[in-house]
N, C-alpha and C positions, 0 to 999 in steps of 0.2 A: 724168120724163125729159123732159115735154113743154113744162116751163120751162126745161130746158138747149139744147134744140132752139131755143125763141124766143131764146136769148141769142145761143147760133151762130151765128143768121142775121143778127141785130144785127148781131153782129160783123163778121162777112164782110160785110157792106153796109157799114158804117161805114171796114171797109179797103179796099174797092173805092173808095171814092167817093176817101178819103185818097190811095192808088195812083194815081187818076185827077189830082186836081189836083198830084202830085210830078209828072206827067209834061206836065201842060199848063197850068199855073201859072192856070186858068180860077176866076174868082170864084166864081161858084156853085156849082163843086163842091166848095172849102173850106166854102161854107157850108152845104150838106148834109153834107157828111163831119162837121163840126158838130154841126148837127143829129138826125143816126146816132150820132155820140157818146154825147148824151145820150140817143135811146132804147135805148143798148145799154148805158146804166150802170143806167136803170128796170128793164131785162130781169135782169140783174143782183141789182138786189135784191130783184126778184119770186122769181128764182130761189132766193139766198140766205137768202130769209121761207120758202119752201116749206122747205127743208132743215132749220132751225133748227126747222121745227115737230115733225120727229121726229130726236128724241135717241137717235140710235141708231150701233152700227155700219153699219150698211145704209145710212145716210144718208151717212156716210162712205164706202161703196162705190159706193153711188150717183155720188155726186161725181166719186171718183176716175173710175169708169167713164164717165163721161159727158164729162167732161175730154179722157182718151183717145180716148174712140170719134169726138168729135167733131174733134178737135184743135185745142182752144180754145188750147195755151200756142202752137203755131205761129201762129196767128194773132195771138196777143196779141203776138208776137216782130217780127213784118211792121208791124203797126200801131206798135209802140216805135220801128223803126227811120225810118220814115216820120214821125213825131213829131218824132224829133231831127231829122230834114231841115228840115222845118217853123221849129221853133224856131231853129235855125240861120240859116235863110233872112228870121227877124223881129226876130233880134241885128244881123244884118248889116245890114239895112237901118236900124235904126235906129243905128248907127253911123257908117252912110255918110256923107259931108261935104256930098251933095246932099238933102240933107230925107230920103231913104230911104222913096220912095211905094214904096207896095205893087204899082201897077202897072208897075213897072221892075226888078218884080224878077227875075234874071235864073235858069235852069233850073241848078240843082245837080246833079252826078255823084253816084253812091254813093260816091263816095270818102270818108273819112272829113275830118270839118271839122278843123281847127286848135285843139288842147288846150285852151288859151284858152276860145273858144267853147263847146267840152263843158264846160267848169266851170260857163261861166252860165246853161247850158241846164238843167245838173241841177239850181242851186239853188232 
């Protein structure tokens, strides 16, 4: 359970920095969010390795309990939303006629981006 808690804390930090970037468009927040994403991936790998060492029904139950108790699915859902927003902005910057400088990105609302951009983001 300790590894699951470490993973949950890493996800929470990643989510907070990504949310901060979405609100402020601060480059430092984006760089920190990317670093937190890498840390979360490492913590996930450690947790998954720990679960694989005990091939039993109890390991699967422990994983489900940790996911439910720590609310990992909710954190991951928010991260996916914020990442879609980030990818949409990156595509909009690349497709913009004035060169698409990342410094000139405008804040987007939580409204759904156009369907064409969603298709590009998901590829």
